[in-house]
N, C-alpha and C positions, 0 to 999 in steps of 0.2 A: 508405634505409628502416631506421630504428632502432626500429620499433614493438615488436620482440620482443627488445630488448636488456635483459637483467636485471642489468647491471652495477650494483653498489652495493646490490643487494638481498640480504637474508638470508632464506633459505628453510628452514623446519623441516618435515621430512617424517616424520610419525609413521607407523610401519610401513615405513620405508625399508629394513628388512632383508628384506622380502618381494620376490617377483619383480616385480610391477607397481610397488610403491612404490619399489623400487630403480631400476627403469628410469626412473621419473619424477624421482627424485633426480638421476640422471645427466643427464637432459635439461635440468633447471633449471640445473644447473651448467654445461653446455655453452652455455647462453644467457647465462652471466655471473654468476649468483647464487652467493653463498657458501652452502653447503648443510650443514645439520645432519641427519645420518642418525640417526633415533631409533627404538629398538626394544629387544627383550629379548635378542637373540642377538648377543653381542659378536663372535663369529667372522664371522657374515655382515655385521654392521654395519661392522666394521673393514675387511673385504674390499671392501665397496662404497665406503667413503671412500677407500681406497687406489686403487681403480679410477678414481675421479673425479680424484684428484690426479695420477695417472699421465698423464692427458690434459691437465694444466695447470690444472685447476680447484682450488678451495679447498673443503675439506670436513673434517668431523670426525664421529666416532661418539659418541653420547651415549646411555647405557643408560637405559631407562625402560619402565614398564609402562603402557600407555594407559588401563587401568581403575583406576589409582591416582593420585589428585590430588597426593599428596605426592611421588610418584616423578616426575611431570611437572614439578612446581614445582622440584625439585632440578635436573632436566635443563635447565629454563628458565634458571636462574641461571648454569649452566655455559656454556650457549650464548651468553648475552649477554656473558659475560666473555671468551669465546674468539672469537666471530664478530661480535658486535654485536647490536643490538636486532632481533628478527624483524620482517620486513615481509610475509612470505609464510608461510602455514600450509597444508600439504597433508595431509589426513587419509586415510591409506590402511590403517589398522589394521582388521582384521576377517576374517571367514571363516566357513565352515560347520563343523558338528560332527556326526560320525556319531550321537551320542546324540539328536539332534533331527532326523535324517534319516528320512523316512517310507519304509518298505519293507514288503513283504508280511509279513515276520517282525516288524516293528516299526511297527505302524499309528499313525496320528495320535493316537488315544486313549491310547496307551502313553507318550507324551511326558510326562515329569514337569515339574512347575512349576519345580523347581530347575534342571533341564537347560535348559528354555526360557529362564529368566531369565539363565543364564550366557551362552548364545549371543546372546540379545537385547542384553544389556549389552555384550558384546564389540563388537558392530557399531554400537550406538547410543551407549552411554555412553562406550566407549573410542574409537569411530569418529568421534564428533562432540562430544558433550556436554563431557566433561572437557577435551579439548585446546582447545576453543573458550573454555571458562571460564578456562583458564589463560593462553592466549596472546592471546585477543581483547581484553580490557580494555586491555592495554598498547598495542595497535594503535590502539584508539579514543582513548586519551589522546594519542598522537602524531599522530593524524589521518591515518593511512595504513596500509593493509593489504589483502591479498587472501587470503581463505580459500577453499580448494578441497576439497570433500568428495567422496569416491569412493562413488558409489551402485552400482547394478547394474540390469541389465535386469529382474531379479527384483523391483525396486521398482515397476515399471510393470505387469507381469503376473505373478501368482504361479506360479513355475515348479514343476513336479512335484517332490515329495520334500523340497524345502528350505523348508518353510513358515515356520520361525522366522527364517531368514535373509531370506526375502522380506519378511516383516512388518517386520523391523528396517530393511531398506534403504528401504522405503516411508517409514518414519519419518525416515530420514536426509534425504530430499528435503523433507519437511514442515518439519523444523527448519532446513534450509538456507534456505527461503523466509522463515521466521520471522526468522532472524538478519539476512537481507538487508534486511528492512524495518526492524528495530530499529537497525541500525548504519549505514544508508545515509548519514545526515547527519553521521556521525562519521568519514567518510573510509574506511570499511572495506567492501569488497565481499565478498559471500559467494555462491559458486556451486557447482555440482556437475558432475561428469563421470559419465556412465553408460557403463561398459564393457559390451560384449557378452561373447562367450565367448573367453577368453584362457587356453589350457591352461597349467597349472603342474605341478610334479613331483607334488604331492599328489593330483591328479586325473587324471594321465596314464593310469593303468591302467584307469580307467573309460572313457576316450575312445579308447584304441588297444589293439589286441591285441598279443601278443608279436611277431608278424611285421610290425607297423607298420600293419596294415590298420585302418580305422575300426570301432569297435564300433557296435552298434545305436543307442546313445545319441548318438554322434557323427553318425551318419547322420540321426537325427531333428533334431539341432541344425542341421546343414548344410541340411537340407530346409526349415528355417524361416528361414534366413539368405540374403538376396538374393545376396550375394557367394559363397555356397557354400564358405566356409572359416572357420577361426578367425582371430582377430586376433593380431598380434604386439605384444609389450609396447611396442616403440618407436613404435607407431602411436597411442599415447595421449599422447605427448610434446607434439605440436603443440597439442592442446586445452589442456593444462596450462600451457604457456608463454603462450598467448594469454590465459588467465584470470589468470595471475600478473602479466602486464604491465599496469601502470596506463596505459601509453601506447596499447596495442592494444585494451584492453577497459575504458576509463574509464567508459563508460555501461552496463556490463553487470553486473547484480547480480540475484540470485534466479533465475538461469538454470540450465538443465541441458543440457549438451552431450552428445549421444548419439554414442558411437563403437562401433557394433555391426555394421557391415557390412550393415545393413538388417534386422536381426532383428526390431525392433519395428515395422517397416513392413509386414511380411509377415502376411497373413491366410490366406484359403483359396487 
């Protein structure tokens, strides 16, 4: 079974300096792809590339800001010169911002247009639009490519507090389906992965008390998750490798693979 062998592929992971993006970068490399770790943090990016190469993979770090087309274009040129023409694009840039988080002290009506646009652009313009505009046309010209956008459970149901993030991730799914239709006859598949709740360092204090016990928010999340736990970053790798492989998912485009432990299947 070589359905999941990515040997000969060149994968660009935008946001590969983050926790989830980095885990996905390592997973694609373990499946045989040469991986370009792209992000703003040289320290984290170089460490991730080094971790991949320590396991026998081929990787490099390329600095870029996902919301800057010129920055992405410069990274693109360096990636092609170093690793070859990209055949896989995984868009993992994004995140929430306290400035647009709804709290009793900061209600919905207090969100400024400037702060809304900044976070919306991070998740949609940097998370899908600009990377796809930069790397997608080359894939279309070569007649081969797999684009994987990282959405969120918040794209399906608006989670409390994170209204801007939820709206942007809903748009990510819409644009994913749009591009899937537009580029299907050009040999480029476009799909999404919807992660459930995967704790990272930036939100760990919201989810766990100092003694390690779950906070009320964690208890609420687990209560709405069929498996009664958070996901681990490695549990996203299988979905990414499946979508990246033209052998395993050759007839899959416009799809959204949900990896959420049953969060979205839970109701009353």
